[in-house]
VEXVEXLO-953841 format. One record per residue (C-alpha): residue number from 0; x, y, z. Coordinates in Angstrom, 2 decimals. Example, Ala and Ser with C-alpha at 12.3 -4.5 7.8 and 13.67 -1.06 7.14 Angstrom:
! VEXVEXLO-953841
REC  pos       px       py       pz
REC    0    12.30    -4.50     7.80
REC    1    13.67    -1.06     7.14
***
This chain:
! VEXVEXLO-953841
REC  pos       px       py       pz
REC    0  -116.97     7.73    90.52
REC    1  -113.41     8.97    90.93
REC    2  -111.94     9.72    87.50
REC    3  -108.25     9.42    86.64
REC    4  -107.61    13.15    86.76
REC    5  -109.43    13.55    90.08
REC    6  -107.33    10.74    91.55
REC    7  -104.12    12.38    90.31
REC    8  -105.31    15.76    91.56
REC    9  -105.79    14.49    95.10
REC   10  -102.39    12.78    95.09
REC   11  -100.64    15.95    93.91
REC   12  -102.36    18.20    96.43
REC   13  -101.62    15.81    99.28
REC   14   -97.97    15.34    98.20
REC   15   -98.73    11.63    98.03
REC   16   -96.94    11.00    94.74
REC   17   -93.45    11.31    93.31
REC   18   -93.02    14.25    90.92
REC   19   -91.71    12.19    88.00
REC   20   -94.38     9.56    88.47
REC   21   -97.06    12.25    88.50
REC   22   -95.76    13.78    85.28
REC   23   -95.68    10.35    83.60
REC   24   -99.29     9.67    84.61
REC   25  -100.29    13.15    83.48
REC   26   -98.73    12.65    80.03
REC   27  -100.63     9.37    79.61
REC   28  -104.04    11.03    80.15
REC   29  -106.32    11.89    77.20
REC   30  -105.99    15.50    76.08
REC   31  -109.40    16.49    77.46
REC   32  -108.52    15.12    80.91
REC   33  -105.17    16.95    80.85
REC   34  -106.98    20.24    80.30
REC   35  -109.49    19.43    83.02
REC   36  -106.72    18.57    85.49
REC   37  -104.79    21.76    84.78
REC   38  -107.95    23.80    85.23
REC   39  -108.60    22.18    88.62
REC   40  -104.99    22.59    89.76
REC   41  -104.97    26.27    88.87
REC   42  -108.30    26.77    90.61
REC   43  -107.08    25.07    93.78
REC   44  -104.00    27.28    94.03
REC   45  -105.05    30.23    91.91
REC   46  -103.24    33.53    92.27
REC   47  -104.93    36.76    93.28
REC   48  -103.47    39.80    91.63
REC   49  -105.28    42.30    93.83
REC   50  -104.43    40.52    97.07
REC   51  -101.07    39.22    96.02
REC   52   -99.50    40.36    99.27
REC   53  -101.00    37.28   100.95
REC   54   -98.27    34.92    99.78
REC   55   -98.39    32.32   102.53
REC   56   -97.30    28.90   101.35
REC   57   -98.55    25.57   102.63
REC   58   -95.40    25.39   104.77
REC   59   -96.16    28.35   106.99
REC   60   -99.92    28.77   107.16
REC   61  -102.50    27.22   109.44
REC   62  -105.34    24.99   108.30
REC   63  -109.00    25.37   109.17
REC   64  -110.73    22.59   111.09
REC   65  -113.32    20.74   109.04
REC   66  -116.30    18.75   110.31
REC   67  -114.23    15.55   110.04
REC   68  -111.58    16.97   112.41
REC   69  -113.74    17.83   115.41
REC   70  -112.53    16.88   118.87
REC   71  -114.34    17.19   122.21
REC   72  -113.13    20.75   122.70
REC   73  -114.54    21.82   119.34
REC   74  -117.84    20.06   119.99
REC   75  -118.16    21.74   123.38
REC   76  -117.63    25.18   121.81
REC   77  -120.26    24.49   119.15
REC   78  -122.71    23.35   121.82
REC   79  -122.19    26.55   123.81
REC   80  -122.38    28.71   120.69
REC   81  -125.64    27.05   119.64
REC   82  -127.21    27.94   122.99
REC   83  -125.93    31.51   122.79
REC   84  -127.27    31.83   119.23
REC   85  -130.69    30.53   120.26
REC   86  -130.78    33.21   122.95
REC   87  -129.58    35.83   120.45
REC   88  -132.27    35.32   117.77
REC   89  -135.01    33.18   119.37
REC   90  -137.94    34.79   117.49
REC   91  -136.26    34.35   114.12
REC   92  -135.74    30.65   114.80
REC   93  -139.35    30.19   115.93
REC   94  -140.52    31.89   112.72
REC   95  -138.73    29.33   110.57
REC   96  -140.09    26.41   112.60
REC   97  -143.62    27.84   112.48
REC   98  -143.81    28.62   108.77
REC   99  -141.48    26.29   106.86
REC  100  -144.20    23.72   106.19
REC  101  -145.71    26.01   103.53
REC  102  -142.98    28.63   102.94
REC  103  -140.45    27.49   100.35
REC  104  -137.02    29.15   100.37
REC  105  -134.59    28.15    97.62
REC  106  -131.64    29.18    99.80
REC  107  -132.67    27.32   102.95
REC  108  -130.41    24.29   102.43
REC  109  -127.57    26.32   100.90
REC  110  -124.18    25.45   102.51
REC  111  -125.89    23.29   105.14
REC  112  -123.44    21.57   107.50
REC  113  -124.99    18.84   109.65
REC  114  -122.98    19.70   112.77
REC  115  -124.24    23.31   112.63
REC  116  -127.81    22.55   111.53
REC  117  -129.32    24.05   114.69
REC  118  -127.91    27.46   113.72
REC  119  -128.63    27.21   109.99
REC  120  -131.55    29.57   109.46
REC  121  -132.11    33.05   108.10
REC  122  -133.11    35.77   110.51
REC  123  -136.33    37.78   110.13
REC  124  -135.81    41.46   109.36
REC  125  -138.21    44.14   110.50
REC  126  -136.48    47.17   109.02
REC  127  -133.50    48.63   107.20
REC  128  -131.98    52.11   107.03
REC  129  -128.74    53.29   105.45
REC  130  -126.03    50.68   106.19
REC  131  -128.09    48.91   108.88
REC  132  -130.69    46.17   109.12
REC  133  -132.82    45.34   112.17
REC  134  -134.24    41.95   113.15
REC  135  -137.30    40.69   114.97
REC  136  -135.30    40.17   118.17
REC  137  -134.23    43.81   118.43
REC  138  -130.70    43.38   117.05
REC  139  -129.04    45.98   114.84
REC  140  -126.47    44.92   112.22
REC  141  -124.05    46.63   109.90
REC  142  -125.12    45.10   106.61
REC  143  -122.33    44.10   104.21
REC  144  -124.54    41.69   102.26
REC  145  -125.45    44.55    99.92
REC  146  -128.69    42.75    99.11
REC  147  -126.61    40.36    96.95
REC  148  -125.26    43.26    94.90
REC  149  -128.45    45.30    94.50
REC  150  -127.64    47.92    97.09
REC  151  -124.99    50.59    96.34
REC  152  -126.59    53.63    98.03
REC  153  -127.63    51.90   101.26
REC  154  -131.11    50.96   102.41
REC  155  -134.05    53.29   101.81
REC  156  -132.20    56.21   100.16
REC  157  -134.71    59.12   100.14
REC  158  -134.47    59.74    96.38
REC  159  -135.62    56.17    95.62
REC  160  -138.29    56.07    98.34
REC  161  -139.79    59.36    97.13
REC  162  -139.73    58.29    93.48
REC  163  -141.56    55.03    94.20
REC  164  -144.13    56.78    96.43
REC  165  -144.86    59.30    93.68
REC  166  -145.26    56.47    91.15
REC  167  -147.73    54.76    93.49
REC  168  -149.70    57.97    93.78
REC  169  -149.86    58.25    89.98
REC  170  -151.05    54.65    89.61
REC  171  -149.26    51.67    88.10
REC  172  -150.66    50.87    84.63
REC  173  -148.60    48.06    83.11
REC  174  -149.36    48.67    79.43
REC  175  -148.57    51.73    77.35
REC  176  -145.68    54.14    77.68
REC  177  -144.80    56.75    80.27
REC  178  -142.48    59.73    80.20
REC  179  -140.40    57.94    82.83
REC  180  -139.57    54.96    80.59
REC  181  -138.24    57.29    77.90
REC  182  -136.11    59.22    80.36
REC  183  -134.81    56.08    82.11
REC  184  -133.65    54.39    78.89
REC  185  -132.01    57.62    77.71
REC  186  -130.14    57.93    81.03
REC  187  -129.05    54.31    80.80
REC  188  -127.70    54.87    77.30
REC  189  -125.84    58.02    78.38
REC  190  -124.22    56.31    81.37
REC  191  -123.16    53.12    79.58
REC  192  -122.52    54.34    76.05
REC  193  -124.81    51.67    74.55
REC  194  -127.07    52.62    71.64
REC  195  -130.33    50.99    72.67
REC  196  -131.80    49.73    75.96
REC  197  -134.47    47.16    76.86
REC  198  -135.92    46.56    80.34
REC  199  -136.77    42.99    81.34
REC  200  -138.36    41.47    84.42
REC  201  -135.18    39.95    85.89
REC  202  -131.48    39.41    85.31
REC  203  -132.11    35.80    84.34
REC  204  -134.57    36.96    81.70
REC  205  -132.10    39.56    80.40
REC  206  -129.46    36.87    79.80
REC  207  -132.01    34.54    78.25
REC  208  -133.14    37.18    75.74
REC  209  -129.56    38.29    74.98
REC  210  -128.70    34.71    74.04
REC  211  -131.82    34.57    71.89
REC  212  -130.72    37.75    70.09
REC  213  -127.32    36.20    69.36
REC  214  -128.95    33.12    67.87
REC  215  -131.45    35.19    65.87
REC  216  -128.67    37.38    64.45
REC  217  -126.35    34.54    63.44
REC  218  -128.85    31.75    62.73
REC  219  -126.56    29.41    64.71
REC  220  -127.15    27.48    67.94
REC  221  -124.05    27.02    70.10
REC  222  -123.34    29.45    72.95
REC  223  -119.87    29.65    74.50
REC  224  -119.67    30.04    78.30
REC  225  -116.67    29.90    80.62
REC  226  -116.16    27.54    83.53
REC  227  -116.77    29.21    86.90
REC  228  -119.21    31.84    85.64
REC  229  -122.83    32.24    86.74
REC  230  -125.46    33.57    84.33
REC  231  -128.75    33.04    86.12
REC  232  -131.31    30.25    86.05
REC  233  -132.28    29.91    82.40
REC  234  -131.74    26.42    80.98
REC  235  -130.21    28.17    77.97
REC  236  -127.10    28.99    80.02
REC  237  -126.96    26.39    82.81
REC  238  -124.73    23.36    82.32
REC  239  -121.69    21.58    83.79
REC  240  -118.38    20.96    82.10
REC  241  -117.96    17.25    81.42
REC  242  -114.72    15.28    81.44
REC  243  -114.78    14.77    77.66
REC  244  -115.23    18.44    76.81
REC  245  -118.99    18.07    76.37
REC  246  -121.50    19.95    78.47
REC  247  -123.80    18.13    80.85
REC  248  -127.23    18.97    82.26
REC  249  -126.57    20.61    85.63
REC  250  -129.25    18.93    87.75
REC  251  -132.75    17.49    88.10
REC  252  -135.27    19.00    85.69
REC  253  -132.58    20.24    83.30
REC  254  -132.49    18.36    80.02
REC  255  -129.39    17.31    78.11
REC  256  -130.75    18.78    74.87
REC  257  -130.23    22.30    76.28
REC  258  -126.74    21.46    77.56
REC  259  -125.80    20.12    74.10
REC  260  -126.05    23.68    72.75
REC  261  -123.55    25.02    75.29
REC  262  -119.75    24.98    74.95
REC  263  -117.97    25.47    78.28
REC  264  -114.34    26.58    78.04
REC  265  -111.59    27.52    80.52
REC  266  -111.64    31.22    81.35
REC  267  -108.37    33.01    80.71
REC  268  -106.81    30.07    78.86
REC  269  -105.61    31.22    75.45
REC  270  -106.35    27.74    74.10
REC  271  -110.03    28.56    74.54
REC  272  -109.64    31.16    71.80
REC  273  -108.36    28.46    69.47
REC  274  -111.45    26.36    70.15
REC  275  -113.74    29.32    69.43
REC  276  -111.89    30.00    66.19
REC  277  -112.04    26.35    65.14
REC  278  -115.77    26.08    65.88
REC  279  -116.90    29.57    64.89
REC  280  -119.12    28.18    62.10
REC  281  -121.45    26.67    64.72
REC  282  -121.16    29.33    67.46
REC  283  -123.99    31.87    67.80
REC  284  -122.33    33.99    70.48
REC  285  -119.95    34.19    73.42
REC  286  -121.30    34.98    76.91
REC  287  -118.80    36.20    79.50
REC  288  -118.95    37.19    83.15
REC  289  -115.85    39.43    82.80
REC  290  -115.17    39.36    86.56
REC  291  -116.57    36.08    87.80
REC  292  -118.77    36.74    90.82
REC  293  -117.85    33.37    92.38
REC  294  -114.13    33.75    91.55
REC  295  -113.39    37.47    91.80
REC  296  -109.66    36.89    91.40
REC  297  -110.22    35.50    87.89
REC  298  -110.27    38.51    85.57
REC  299  -107.87    37.96    82.64
REC  300  -107.91    41.33    80.90
REC  301  -105.54    40.41    78.08
REC  302  -107.61    37.30    77.38
REC  303  -110.76    39.45    77.18
REC  304  -109.07    41.82    74.74
REC  305  -108.00    38.95    72.53
REC  306  -111.52    37.50    72.79
REC  307  -112.99    40.83    71.67
REC  308  -110.65    40.90    68.65
REC  309  -111.53    37.32    67.74
REC  310  -115.29    37.79    68.01
REC  311  -115.13    40.90    65.81
REC  312  -113.00    39.07    63.25
REC  313  -115.37    36.10    63.14
REC  314  -118.60    38.09    63.36
REC  315  -119.66    36.54    66.67
REC  316  -121.71    38.66    69.10
REC  317  -119.90    39.11    72.42
REC  318  -122.17    39.44    75.49
REC  319  -120.92    40.75    78.84
REC  320  -122.93    39.67    81.89
REC  321  -122.61    42.62    84.28
REC  322  -125.31    41.71    86.79
REC  323  -123.04    42.46    89.74
REC  324  -120.28    44.62    88.28
REC  325  -122.55    46.88    86.24
REC  326  -122.42    50.44    87.69
REC  327  -120.36    49.19    90.65
REC  328  -116.71    49.38    89.60
REC  329  -117.33    52.61    87.64
REC  330  -120.30    54.21    85.81
REC  331  -119.68    52.05    82.74
REC  332  -118.97    48.89    84.71
REC  333  -116.25    46.47    83.68
REC  334  -116.64    47.66    80.09
REC  335  -115.42    51.10    81.06
REC  336  -112.86    49.95    83.61
REC  337  -111.19    47.51    81.18
REC  338  -112.01    49.64    78.14
REC  339  -113.52    46.66    76.29
REC  340  -116.94    47.12    74.71
REC  341  -119.09    44.08    73.88
REC  342  -121.94    43.95    71.40
REC  343  -124.51    43.34    74.13
REC  344  -124.46    43.63    77.92
REC  345  -126.92    42.38    80.53
REC  346  -127.64    44.07    83.84
REC  347  -129.75    43.67    86.95
REC  348  -129.48    44.51    90.65
REC  349  -128.07    48.07    90.97
REC  350  -130.02    49.87    88.20
REC  351  -133.32    48.60    89.62
REC  352  -132.75    50.47    92.87
REC  353  -134.00    47.51    94.90
REC  354  -136.97    46.52    92.75
REC  355  -136.84    43.42    90.51
REC  356  -135.39    44.29    87.13
REC  357  -133.14    43.24    84.30
REC  358  -131.72    45.24    81.41
REC  359  -130.21    44.42    78.02
REC  360  -128.23    47.17    76.31
REC  361  -126.11    47.13    73.20
REC  362  -125.61    48.06    69.58
REC  363  -128.61    48.73    67.37
REC  364  -127.49    45.90    65.08
REC  365  -128.65    43.39    67.69
REC  366  -131.19    45.34    69.75
REC  367  -133.21    46.13    66.61
REC  368  -134.11    42.44    66.46
REC  369  -136.57    43.06    69.31
REC  370  -138.73    45.85    67.84
REC  371  -137.66    46.04    64.21
REC  372  -135.42    49.03    64.72
REC  373  -136.23    52.61    63.82
REC  374  -139.11    53.01    61.39
REC  375  -141.37    55.98    60.71
REC  376  -145.12    56.41    60.37
REC  377  -145.45    58.70    57.34
REC  378  -143.37    56.86    54.74
REC  379  -142.82    53.36    53.37
REC  380  -140.45    52.19    56.15
REC  381  -141.35    49.03    58.03
REC  382  -139.89    47.01    60.93
REC  383  -137.15    44.53    60.08
REC  384  -138.63    41.20    59.10
REC  385  -136.35    39.17    61.42
REC  386  -137.38    39.69    65.02
REC  387  -136.77    37.70    68.20
REC  388  -139.70    37.04    70.50
REC  389  -139.86    39.03    73.72
REC  390  -142.61    39.54    76.29
REC  391  -143.10    40.24    79.98
REC  392  -146.02    41.77    81.83
REC  393  -143.81    43.62    84.31
REC  394  -140.92    44.54    82.03
REC  395  -141.93    48.21    82.16
REC  396  -143.63    48.20    85.56
REC  397  -143.93    51.91    86.53
REC  398  -142.74    51.32    90.10
REC  399  -139.56    49.65    88.88
REC  400  -139.00    52.27    86.19
REC  401  -139.43    55.05    88.75
REC  402  -136.85    53.40    91.02
REC  403  -134.48    52.86    88.09
REC  404  -134.88    56.45    86.91
REC  405  -134.12    57.77    90.40
REC  406  -131.06    55.50    90.72
REC  407  -129.69    56.40    87.29
REC  408  -130.33    60.11    87.88
REC  409  -128.38    59.96    91.15
REC  410  -125.52    58.19    89.38
REC  411  -125.37    60.83    86.66
REC  412  -125.45    63.54    89.30
REC  413  -122.49    61.96    91.10
REC  414  -120.65    60.98    87.90
REC  415  -121.27    63.81    85.41
REC  416  -118.87    62.51    82.71
REC  417  -119.27    58.71    82.71
REC  418  -118.07    58.16    79.13
REC  419  -114.66    59.61    80.04
REC  420  -114.26    57.12    82.85
REC  421  -112.20    54.22    81.53
REC  422  -108.81    52.75    82.26
REC  423  -107.43    54.10    79.02
REC  424  -108.26    57.69    79.93
REC  425  -109.15    58.91    83.38
REC  426  -110.58    56.11    85.52
REC  427  -107.67    56.02    87.97
REC  428  -107.94    59.73    88.65
REC  429  -111.63    60.40    88.10
REC  430  -113.92    61.70    90.82
REC  431  -116.95    59.44    90.33
REC  432  -118.44    58.18    93.57
REC  433  -117.57    54.59    92.72
REC  434  -113.84    55.35    92.84
REC  435  -114.09    56.71    96.37
REC  436  -116.05    53.63    97.43
REC  437  -113.50    51.38    95.71
REC  438  -110.65    52.99    97.63
REC  439  -112.44    52.50   100.96
REC  440  -112.94    48.83   100.12
REC  441  -109.32    48.43    99.09
REC  442  -108.09    49.99   102.34
REC  443  -110.30    47.69   104.43
REC  444  -109.27    44.59   102.46
REC  445  -105.55    45.34   102.68
REC  446  -105.70    45.75   106.45
REC  447  -107.56    42.48   106.89
REC  448  -105.33    40.55   104.48
REC  449  -102.32    41.83   106.44
REC  450  -103.97    40.52   109.62
REC  451  -104.46    37.10   108.00
REC  452  -100.77    36.97   107.06
REC  453   -99.65    38.10   110.52
REC  454  -101.65    35.27   112.08
REC  455  -100.81    32.65   109.39
REC  456  -104.51    32.26   108.61
REC  457  -105.49    30.42   105.41
REC  458  -107.80    33.24   104.32
REC  459  -107.73    35.84   101.57
REC  460  -110.28    38.53   100.78
REC  461  -110.65    38.86    97.01
REC  462  -112.09    42.16    95.86
REC  463  -113.04    44.15    92.80
REC  464  -114.22    47.67    93.41
REC  465  -116.63    47.56    96.34
REC  466  -117.35    43.84    95.85
REC  467  -115.35    41.53    98.13
REC  468  -115.41    37.91    99.19
REC  469  -113.75    35.94   102.01
REC  470  -111.93    32.93   100.58
REC  471  -110.75    30.13   102.88
REC  472  -107.82    28.77   100.86
REC  473  -107.98    25.12   101.93
REC  474  -111.73    24.67   101.96
REC  475  -114.97    25.86   100.41
REC  476  -117.62    26.59   103.03
REC  477  -116.24    24.26   105.63
REC  478  -117.25    24.23   109.26
REC  479  -114.76    26.86   110.43
REC  480  -115.87    29.24   107.69
REC  481  -119.52    28.79   108.66
REC  482  -118.71    29.43   112.33
REC  483  -116.88    32.60   111.34
REC  484  -120.00    34.05   109.69
REC  485  -122.21    33.05   112.64
REC  486  -119.84    34.83   115.02
REC  487  -119.85    37.90   112.77
REC  488  -123.63    38.04   112.92
REC  489  -123.61    37.75   116.70
REC  490  -121.13    40.64   116.76
REC  491  -123.45    42.82   114.70
REC  492  -122.22    42.23   111.13
REC  493  -124.71    40.81   108.64
REC  494  -123.25    38.98   105.65
REC  495  -124.57    36.90   102.77
REC  496  -124.67    33.10   102.85
REC  497  -123.79    33.04    99.14
REC  498  -120.41    34.58    99.92
REC  499  -120.21    37.94    98.16
REC  500  -120.14    41.07   100.30
REC  501  -120.32    44.76    99.43
REC  502  -119.70    48.22   100.80
REC  503  -122.18    50.98    99.99
REC  504  -122.05    54.75   100.00
REC  505  -124.03    54.63   103.26
REC  506  -121.20    52.92   105.19
REC  507  -119.29    55.45   107.28
REC  508  -115.64    55.16   108.24
REC  509  -116.84    54.10   111.71
REC  510  -118.98    51.33   110.20
REC  511  -116.03    50.05   108.19
REC  512  -113.79    50.15   111.27
REC  513  -116.40    48.10   113.14
REC  514  -116.40    45.52   110.33
REC  515  -112.59    45.28   110.48
REC  516  -112.55    44.92   114.26
REC  517  -115.32    42.30   114.21
REC  518  -113.54    40.17   111.60
REC  519  -110.36    40.21   113.71
REC  520  -112.26    39.52   116.93
REC  521  -114.20    36.55   115.52
REC  522  -111.12    34.96   113.98
REC  523  -109.17    35.39   117.21
REC  524  -111.97    33.54   118.99
REC  525  -111.72    30.66   116.52
REC  526  -107.94    30.58   116.90
REC  527  -108.24    30.45   120.69
REC  528  -110.82    27.66   120.47
REC  529  -108.53    25.55   118.27
REC  530  -110.34    25.85   114.95
REC  531  -107.08    26.61   113.16
REC  532  -104.13    24.26   113.51
REC  533  -100.65    23.66   112.16
REC  534  -100.77    21.10   109.36
REC  535   -98.06    18.55   108.72
REC  536   -96.32    19.44   105.46
REC  537   -93.47    17.75   103.62
REC  538   -90.57    20.11   104.26
REC  539   -88.69    19.20   101.07
REC  540   -91.41    20.09    98.62
REC  541   -94.73    21.88    98.99
REC  542   -97.78    21.32    96.86
REC  543   -97.26    24.70    95.22
REC  544   -93.90    23.52    93.90
REC  545   -95.58    20.42    92.45
REC  546   -98.13    22.54    90.62
REC  547   -95.57    25.05    89.35
REC  548   -93.56    22.16    87.93
REC  549   -96.67    20.82    86.21
REC  550   -97.55    24.26    84.84
REC  551   -94.07    24.81    83.46
REC  552   -93.72    21.29    82.00
REC  553   -97.10    21.12    80.32
REC  554   -97.12    24.66    78.96
REC  555   -93.69    24.34    77.39
REC  556   -94.69    21.03    75.74
REC  557   -98.05    22.32    74.55
REC  558   -96.62    25.51    73.08
REC  559   -93.62    23.73    71.51
REC  560   -95.99    21.71    69.33
REC  561   -97.28    24.92    67.75
REC  562   -93.96    26.72    67.19
REC  563   -93.39    25.22    63.77
REC  564   -96.63    26.73    62.51
REC  565   -96.04    30.37    63.47
REC  566   -93.68    33.17    62.54
REC  567   -91.12    34.96    64.74
REC  568   -93.47    37.77    65.74
REC  569   -96.10    35.27    66.85
REC  570   -93.41    33.35    68.78
REC  571   -92.51    36.50    70.71
REC  572   -96.18    37.16    71.46
REC  573   -96.57    33.56    72.57
REC  574   -93.55    33.79    74.88
REC  575   -94.98    36.97    76.40
REC  576   -98.32    35.29    77.06
REC  577   -96.65    32.23    78.61
REC  578   -94.44    34.32    80.91
REC  579   -97.36    36.48    82.01
REC  580   -99.49    33.39    82.64
REC  581   -96.73    31.67    84.64
REC  582   -96.08    34.81    86.68
REC  583   -99.74    35.10    87.61
REC  584   -99.91    31.37    88.33
REC  585   -96.87    31.45    90.64
REC  586   -98.29    34.45    92.51
***
């Protein structure tokens, strides 16, 4: 059912409403729907402060063809491409047809477009080495999928392969300790600066247990999340933001009782801090994906700093979810790069070295709730009485621990002083390997974003460190975007259907140049085949101008209501926040 704010949103974005009429309708909406509308408007036309040079407006950029816009020429191209693709990976396609009756793949229907269904299947790999993967049909690809963020040293790095082989030779007992688990947790603590470290079986499990620790420590139930973040598959952190400010169960099999314990707020909106302060008596903790993996451009540093101050003041545990950013942007992750330290942080992917793992690290105050803290054997000390339940047969699997130890050892070798690497000290001039990789990514992204501008393409690459993501401005996984990734694969570039892409230390300058050239080549093909077109736009007023007017009008009115309650210093701080927010929004 189309709600009032969705109806208004579509009218604004299509320029199908008078400005004054739109503002009048907006002012008549309930407060919750106003906030929801503003959130959607900002998301639709959100700025990108690391790719701000792509400042095309709706007046001078092309639009991508969607499945509803296909003409005979487009359909003919898709027909020819389908045949070429069948000839390119015939064995991979036969594998899917042969085995899908009993093989279940949770990603199989992801981003499925009916008109491209014949090409919608994953290829079968037979090997991987360095920056390359090889398929069953004899094709070699430069892999920028990064194994969904796991891979930072390339495929099959010798130090990980040798460590796992040696662990296999020693045997893999799953109970009891090993020297390796002691060394791995110590390394993790040294690299991140956290006091205590716990291995889990997966990233989802790490988040689930971190939330449990917050609830055990505070004896409260509600967990604050932010709209647009992803925290894994646990029902404890999966919900949708409802129109009335309440959280809703996100899909079949998920019960409303879990969603009722989740508060979903707008990320980067200072009003979210007010809600946390007002409801702190019922909030157990705040869980943040500091750089949202689905919206890389959304990383409000000042908001995070204010959130950290507020959570300390109110005694609320702050949890950073660094599944993707952990160890990628710098040795200490976002925490080091932004110089903001949470109480707990969750990790996965990179520190496992390719084997399934999750990690929770943080202050002893919270981590002690797992094992009772530090207690001795020859005196009257005992574990703390309050402990949160935790289990997992493979949490300390020796193969995983060996891989993690090898990965962490290599990181320490390449970044000998990780605790000095933060934005407040030396991160911009440090020599850790991540910084070199970040610069290579930045150079690649800037060249491609310049190409998009030159050709009036409605595309931006968002990036953070060596993580990057192609964003089609006017659509989310439309037909043209899907064709682009199919063409990339056929040109020898393997990507990730979920959208995020990564460079690794194994990618050479020649590999990166090949990626750049392939992106340009594939987009030129789509331009020539008519998959980008000039859209009709009202010359007197673009949709961006509508949204800027809304932003300015609503923010001034909202802030004016609070002026009478604050002193001059707070007014100046408020003005600064508004101006910074508007500047980012207009960009």
